[in-house]
C-alpha positions as CSV (number, residue, x, y, z in Angstrom):
1,X,28.4,28.1,-82.8
2,X,31.3,30.0,-81.1
3,X,30.5,33.0,-79.0
4,X,26.7,32.5,-79.6
5,X,24.3,31.9,-76.7
6,X,20.7,31.2,-77.2
7,X,18.0,31.5,-74.5
8,X,14.3,30.5,-74.8
9,X,11.6,32.3,-72.9
10,X,8.7,30.6,-71.2
11,X,6.1,31.6,-73.8
12,X,7.4,29.3,-76.6
13,X,10.1,26.9,-75.5
14,X,9.3,24.4,-78.3
15,X,10.3,26.9,-81.0
16,X,13.4,27.8,-79.1
17,X,14.4,24.1,-79.0
18,X,13.8,23.7,-82.7
19,X,15.9,26.8,-83.5
20,X,18.7,25.4,-81.3
21,X,18.6,22.1,-83.2
22,X,19.0,23.9,-86.5
23,X,21.9,26.0,-85.2
24,X,23.6,23.0,-83.6
25,X,23.8,24.6,-80.1
26,X,22.2,24.1,-76.7
27,X,19.7,26.3,-75.0
28,X,21.4,28.5,-72.4
29,X,20.8,27.6,-68.8
30,X,18.5,30.0,-66.9
31,X,15.6,30.0,-64.4
32,X,12.3,31.7,-65.3
33,X,9.8,31.8,-62.4
34,X,7.8,34.2,-60.3
35,X,8.0,35.3,-56.7
36,X,4.9,34.9,-54.4
37,X,3.8,38.4,-55.3
38,X,3.9,37.5,-59.0
39,X,7.0,39.5,-59.8
40,X,9.1,38.0,-62.6
41,X,12.3,36.3,-61.5
42,X,15.2,35.6,-63.9
43,X,18.5,33.9,-63.2
44,X,21.2,33.3,-65.8
45,X,23.4,30.3,-65.2
46,X,25.7,30.7,-68.2
47,X,28.4,33.2,-68.8
48,X,27.5,35.7,-71.6
49,X,30.5,38.1,-71.2
50,X,31.5,39.4,-74.7
51,X,29.1,37.0,-76.4
52,X,26.3,37.3,-78.9
53,X,23.1,36.6,-77.1
54,X,19.7,35.7,-78.7
55,X,16.6,35.5,-76.6
56,X,13.5,33.8,-78.2
57,X,10.2,35.0,-76.7
58,X,6.9,35.4,-78.4
59,X,4.1,37.8,-77.5
60,X,1.4,35.2,-76.9
61,X,-0.3,33.7,-73.9
62,X,0.1,35.9,-70.9
63,X,1.3,38.8,-73.0
64,X,2.3,41.2,-70.2
65,X,4.1,38.6,-68.1
66,X,6.0,37.4,-71.2
67,X,6.9,40.9,-72.2
68,X,8.3,41.7,-68.7
69,X,10.2,38.4,-68.7
70,X,11.8,39.3,-72.0
71,X,12.8,42.8,-70.7
72,X,14.3,41.4,-67.5
73,X,16.3,38.7,-69.5
74,X,17.6,41.4,-71.8
75,X,18.7,43.6,-68.9
76,X,20.2,40.6,-67.1
77,X,22.4,39.8,-70.2
78,X,23.5,43.4,-70.6
79,X,24.4,43.7,-67.0
80,X,26.5,40.5,-67.4
81,X,28.5,42.2,-70.1
82,X,27.0,40.6,-73.2
83,X,28.5,42.0,-76.4
84,X,25.2,42.2,-78.2
85,X,21.6,41.1,-77.2
86,X,19.1,40.3,-79.9
87,X,15.4,39.8,-79.1
88,X,13.9,37.1,-81.4
89,X,10.1,37.8,-81.2
90,X,8.2,35.7,-83.6
91,X,4.9,37.4,-82.8
92,X,5.5,40.9,-81.7
93,X,3.2,42.1,-78.8
94,X,1.1,45.2,-79.1
95,X,1.8,45.7,-82.8
96,X,-1.9,45.4,-83.7
97,X,-3.0,48.6,-81.9
98,X,-3.1,51.4,-84.4
99,X,-2.7,55.1,-83.6
100,X,-6.2,55.9,-84.7
101,X,-9.4,55.3,-82.7
102,X,-11.8,52.5,-83.4
103,X,-15.4,51.7,-82.5
104,X,-16.1,48.7,-80.3
105,X,-17.2,46.9,-83.4
106,X,-13.7,47.4,-84.9
107,X,-14.6,50.0,-87.5
108,X,-12.4,53.1,-87.6
109,X,-13.9,56.3,-86.4
110,X,-14.7,58.9,-89.2
111,X,-14.8,61.7,-86.6
112,X,-13.4,62.4,-83.2
113,X,-15.1,60.6,-80.1
114,X,-17.5,62.6,-77.9
115,X,-16.1,64.9,-75.2
116,X,-15.3,63.6,-71.8
117,X,-16.8,65.1,-68.7
118,X,-15.9,67.5,-67.3
119,X,-14.1,69.2,-70.2
120,X,-10.9,71.1,-69.9
121,X,-11.5,74.8,-69.5
122,X,-10.2,77.1,-72.1
123,X,-6.8,78.8,-71.6
124,X,-7.1,82.3,-70.1
125,X,-5.1,84.9,-72.1
126,X,-1.8,85.6,-70.4
127,X,-2.0,89.4,-71.1
128,X,-4.7,91.2,-69.1
129,X,-7.0,93.7,-70.8
130,X,-5.9,96.6,-68.5
131,X,-2.3,96.8,-67.3
132,X,-1.4,99.3,-64.7
133,X,0.9,101.8,-66.2
134,X,4.3,102.5,-64.7
135,X,4.1,105.8,-62.7
136,X,5.9,108.7,-64.4
137,X,8.7,110.3,-62.5
138,X,9.9,113.8,-62.7
139,X,13.1,114.1,-64.6
140,X,14.8,115.9,-61.8
141,X,13.7,113.4,-59.1
142,X,16.4,111.2,-57.7
143,X,15.3,107.7,-56.6
144,X,17.9,105.4,-55.1
145,X,18.2,101.7,-56.0
146,X,16.2,100.4,-53.0
147,X,13.2,102.6,-53.5
148,X,13.1,101.8,-57.3
149,X,13.1,98.0,-56.5
150,X,10.2,98.5,-54.1
151,X,8.3,100.4,-56.7
152,X,8.8,97.6,-59.3
153,X,7.6,95.0,-56.8
154,X,4.5,97.0,-56.0
155,X,3.6,97.3,-59.6
156,X,4.1,93.5,-60.3
157,X,1.9,92.7,-57.2
158,X,-0.8,95.0,-58.5
159,X,-0.8,93.3,-61.9
160,X,-0.9,89.8,-60.3
161,X,-3.9,90.6,-58.1
162,X,-5.9,92.2,-61.0
163,X,-5.7,89.2,-63.4
164,X,-6.8,85.6,-62.8
165,X,-4.3,82.8,-62.4
166,X,-2.8,81.6,-65.6
167,X,-3.1,78.0,-66.7
168,X,-0.6,76.1,-68.9
169,X,-1.0,76.8,-72.6
170,X,-3.2,74.3,-74.4
171,X,-3.1,73.3,-78.1
172,X,-5.9,75.0,-80.1
173,X,-6.1,73.6,-83.7
174,X,-7.0,75.7,-86.6
175,X,-10.4,75.3,-88.3
176,X,-10.7,72.0,-90.3
177,X,-7.1,71.2,-89.6
178,X,-6.0,67.6,-88.8
179,X,-6.0,66.8,-85.1
180,X,-2.7,65.4,-84.0
181,X,-3.4,65.2,-80.3
182,X,-6.2,64.9,-77.7
183,X,-7.4,68.5,-78.0
184,X,-9.9,68.1,-80.7
185,X,-12.3,71.1,-80.8
186,X,-12.2,74.8,-80.9
187,X,-12.8,75.1,-77.2
188,X,-9.7,73.1,-76.3
189,X,-11.7,70.3,-74.7
190,X,-10.1,66.9,-74.2
191,X,-11.3,63.9,-76.2
192,X,-10.7,60.3,-75.6
193,X,-7.9,58.8,-77.9
194,X,-5.9,55.6,-78.3
195,X,-2.6,55.2,-76.6
196,X,0.4,54.4,-78.9
197,X,1.3,51.2,-77.0
198,X,3.4,49.9,-79.9
199,X,5.8,52.8,-79.6
200,X,6.0,52.2,-75.8
201,X,7.0,48.5,-76.3
202,X,9.6,49.6,-78.8
203,X,11.0,52.1,-76.3
204,X,11.0,49.5,-73.5
205,X,13.0,47.0,-75.5
206,X,15.6,49.5,-76.5
207,X,15.8,50.9,-73.0
208,X,16.2,47.4,-71.5
209,X,19.3,47.0,-73.7
210,X,18.1,45.2,-76.9
211,X,20.6,45.9,-79.7
212,X,18.7,44.1,-82.5
213,X,15.1,42.8,-83.0
214,X,14.2,39.8,-85.2
215,X,10.5,39.3,-85.7
216,X,8.1,38.1,-88.4
217,X,5.1,39.6,-90.4
218,X,4.5,42.7,-88.4
219,X,0.9,43.7,-88.7
220,X,1.9,47.1,-89.8
221,X,5.3,47.2,-91.5
222,X,5.9,50.9,-90.6
223,X,6.1,49.7,-87.0
224,X,9.8,49.1,-87.8
225,X,10.3,52.9,-87.7
226,X,9.4,53.1,-84.1
227,X,12.7,51.5,-83.0
228,X,16.0,53.1,-82.3
229,X,17.8,49.8,-83.1
230,X,17.8,47.6,-86.3
231,X,14.7,45.5,-86.9
232,X,14.6,42.5,-89.2
233,X,10.9,41.8,-90.2
234,X,11.1,38.3,-91.6
235,X,8.4,36.9,-93.9
236,X,6.4,33.7,-93.7
237,X,5.6,33.8,-97.5
238,X,8.3,31.4,-98.6
239,X,7.0,28.5,-96.5
240,X,3.4,29.4,-97.5
241,X,4.4,29.2,-101.2
242,X,6.1,25.9,-100.6
243,X,3.0,24.5,-98.8
244,X,0.7,25.6,-101.7
245,X,3.0,23.9,-104.2
246,X,3.4,20.7,-102.3
247,X,0.1,20.2,-100.4
248,X,-2.7,21.7,-102.6
249,X,-3.5,19.6,-105.7
250,X,-3.8,21.5,-109.0
251,X,-3.0,24.7,-107.2
252,X,-2.5,26.6,-110.6
253,X,-6.3,26.6,-110.9
254,X,-6.9,27.8,-107.4
255,X,-7.4,31.4,-106.4
256,X,-5.6,33.4,-103.7
257,X,-8.0,35.5,-101.5
258,X,-7.2,38.3,-99.1
259,X,-9.9,38.6,-96.3
260,X,-9.4,42.3,-96.1
261,X,-7.8,45.2,-97.9
262,X,-4.9,45.4,-95.5
263,X,-3.5,42.0,-96.6
264,X,-3.9,42.6,-100.3
265,X,-0.2,43.2,-101.0
266,X,0.8,40.0,-99.2
267,X,-1.8,37.9,-101.2
268,X,-0.9,39.5,-104.5
269,X,2.8,38.7,-104.0
270,X,2.0,35.0,-103.5
271,X,-0.5,35.0,-106.4
272,X,2.0,36.6,-108.8
273,X,4.8,34.2,-107.8
274,X,2.6,31.2,-108.4
275,X,0.8,32.6,-111.5
276,X,-2.5,32.3,-109.7
277,X,-5.7,34.4,-109.8
278,X,-6.3,36.9,-107.0
279,X,-9.5,38.0,-105.3
280,X,-10.3,40.4,-102.5
281,X,-13.0,40.6,-99.8
282,X,-13.9,44.2,-99.1
283,X,-15.4,44.9,-95.6
284,X,-18.5,47.1,-95.6
285,X,-19.6,48.5,-92.3
286,X,-23.3,48.3,-91.5
287,X,-25.1,51.7,-91.6
288,X,-28.3,52.6,-89.7
289,X,-30.0,53.7,-93.0
290,X,-29.1,50.4,-94.7
291,X,-29.6,47.6,-92.2
292,X,-29.7,44.9,-94.9
293,X,-26.4,46.0,-96.5
294,X,-23.8,43.2,-96.6
295,X,-20.8,43.4,-94.3
296,X,-18.4,41.8,-96.8
297,X,-18.3,42.1,-100.6
298,X,-16.2,39.8,-102.8
299,X,-14.2,41.3,-105.6
300,X,-13.4,38.5,-108.1
301,X,-14.9,35.2,-109.3
302,X,-14.5,32.1,-107.1
303,X,-17.3,29.9,-108.5
304,X,-16.2,26.3,-108.6
305,X,-12.6,27.0,-107.6
306,X,-10.4,26.2,-104.6
307,X,-9.8,29.3,-102.5
308,X,-6.8,30.0,-100.4
309,X,-7.3,32.7,-97.7
310,X,-4.0,34.4,-96.7
311,X,-3.7,36.5,-93.5
312,X,-1.1,37.4,-91.0
313,X,-3.1,37.2,-87.7
314,X,-6.1,35.2,-86.5
315,X,-7.2,36.1,-83.0
316,X,-10.9,35.4,-82.6
317,X,-11.0,33.9,-86.2
318,X,-14.1,36.0,-86.9
319,X,-12.7,37.6,-90.1
320,X,-11.6,34.4,-91.8
321,X,-14.7,32.5,-90.7
322,X,-16.9,35.2,-92.2
323,X,-14.8,35.4,-95.3
324,X,-15.1,31.7,-95.7
325,X,-18.9,32.0,-95.5
326,X,-18.8,34.7,-98.3
327,X,-16.7,32.4,-100.5
328,X,-19.0,29.5,-99.9
329,X,-22.0,31.5,-100.9
330,X,-20.2,32.5,-104.1
331,X,-19.7,28.9,-105.0
332,X,-16.2,28.1,-103.8
333,X,-15.4,24.3,-104.0
334,X,-12.9,24.1,-101.2
335,X,-11.5,26.7,-98.8
336,X,-8.0,26.8,-97.3
337,X,-6.6,29.4,-94.9
338,X,-2.9,30.1,-94.4
339,X,-2.2,32.2,-91.3
340,X,1.1,33.3,-89.9
341,X,0.2,34.1,-86.2
342,X,-2.8,32.0,-85.0
343,X,-3.5,33.4,-81.5
344,X,-6.9,31.7,-81.5
345,X,-8.3,33.2,-78.2
346,X,-11.7,32.8,-76.8
347,X,-14.0,30.6,-78.8
348,X,-11.9,30.8,-82.0
349,X,-11.3,27.1,-82.3
350,X,-15.0,26.3,-82.0
351,X,-15.7,29.0,-84.6
352,X,-13.2,27.5,-87.0
353,X,-14.6,24.0,-86.5
354,X,-18.1,25.1,-87.3
355,X,-17.1,27.4,-90.3
356,X,-16.9,26.6,-94.0
357,X,-13.1,26.4,-93.7
358,X,-11.8,23.0,-94.8
359,X,-8.2,23.3,-93.8
360,X,-6.5,26.0,-91.7
361,X,-2.7,26.0,-91.8
362,X,-0.8,28.2,-89.2
363,X,2.8,28.7,-88.2
364,X,4.3,27.7,-84.9
365,X,5.2,31.3,-84.0
366,X,2.6,30.7,-81.3
367,X,2.3,27.3,-79.5
368,X,-0.2,25.2,-81.4
369,X,0.0,21.8,-79.7
370,X,-3.2,22.3,-77.7
371,X,-5.0,24.0,-80.6
372,X,-4.3,21.1,-83.0
373,X,-5.6,18.6,-80.5
374,X,-8.9,20.5,-80.1
375,X,-9.5,21.4,-83.8
376,X,-9.3,18.7,-86.5
377,X,-9.0,21.3,-89.3
378,X,-5.8,22.9,-87.9
379,X,-2.3,22.1,-89.2
380,X,1.0,23.8,-88.7
381,X,4.1,24.7,-90.7
382,X,7.5,25.2,-89.1
383,X,9.2,28.7,-89.1
384,X,12.1,27.6,-86.9
385,X,14.4,27.2,-90.0
386,X,13.7,30.8,-91.0
387,X,14.7,32.2,-87.5
388,X,17.7,29.9,-87.2
389,X,19.0,31.0,-90.6
390,X,18.4,34.7,-89.6
391,X,20.3,34.2,-86.4
392,X,23.2,32.4,-88.1
393,X,23.5,35.1,-90.8
394,X,23.2,37.9,-88.2
395,X,25.9,36.3,-86.0
396,X,28.3,35.9,-88.9
397,X,27.6,39.3,-90.4
398,X,25.9,38.0,-93.5
399,X,23.0,39.4,-95.4
400,X,19.5,38.2,-94.6
401,X,17.9,39.3,-97.9
402,X,17.7,35.8,-99.2
403,X,15.2,35.0,-96.5
404,X,12.7,37.2,-98.3
405,X,13.1,35.4,-101.6
406,X,10.0,33.3,-102.4
407,X,12.2,30.9,-104.5
408,X,14.2,30.0,-101.4
409,X,14.1,26.3,-100.7
410,X,16.4,26.3,-97.7
411,X,13.8,27.3,-95.2
């Protein structure tokens, strides 16, 4: 395509190659390496002056290195006078970290964390209790400008010596008010909180020079509002719907299951489109007074049915494995799992292999070649056509709304 240049980062070159094949263009020439001190090195071998540049880089593998590589590539293209630079990020890094604190087990905190030691001292009032009064002068006395200035300086020095040193003003919340920052008690003491790393990544991309972001299935859709540039959050639901229609026999009698409340909207959209039944697994956190209380509770009837778990991210695969166990105990006949971003870190592959999951279908937004070799239950579906069509429509100034239509058969 004329005036379009496509680059592929080192995190996911296979997806970049497939996107280029759908677009009918070549991957731009560049060198991605590291210096001996592990600093990222980027060299662009193709002219990008006044051209529309798209850089494909996913937030997987060595996340921090890949993120820095993407930032350097964006900055290199902007320095080389690119007309517009679009970052194509299939799996967006740091989008999972919410702005609320969590326990190590993953449960949200119902109250603020304990105080750190030592605590921040309270702010000393800026106005002293006793302020030396200005000496009264006789009406008839004449004081020249120099003596008056010396008198004012003397009074100011006396006030400074009589009161302690002031500290910067600290935020003191009202009683029972929501706590928007780290100061979380009446004494103004500091409490440990969670950094908003997602906002930081958004700022880094825009500061590096990204004019547009194309990603897929953000863990939290409101994350789009963190950017100062347009963000197209594509959906993996159309290929999921097509897989269910084509690969699952008698899918009308199957049931769509969301492994948690956060993915309920995604699962219900697919269920409504296919006229299927919907079920939900509700997570119950263990309590000290109820040690035998179940962690997960199924809302819906799955006895004797084929279940299809739908989720956006699988990192350790703990959630979907435990959800599959719950479904198996409730009498599910066969269990599928459709996942957009399968990071599968740690012992996730072994956990899937030993779980009650029969088939796990994931997208290639994260490299899956090695994963599919190690796990016989793992299959992939291709999202390159979605990104290729989004790039083509963006480059030509066309609407990308059709990519969200579940009836779309072009992708």
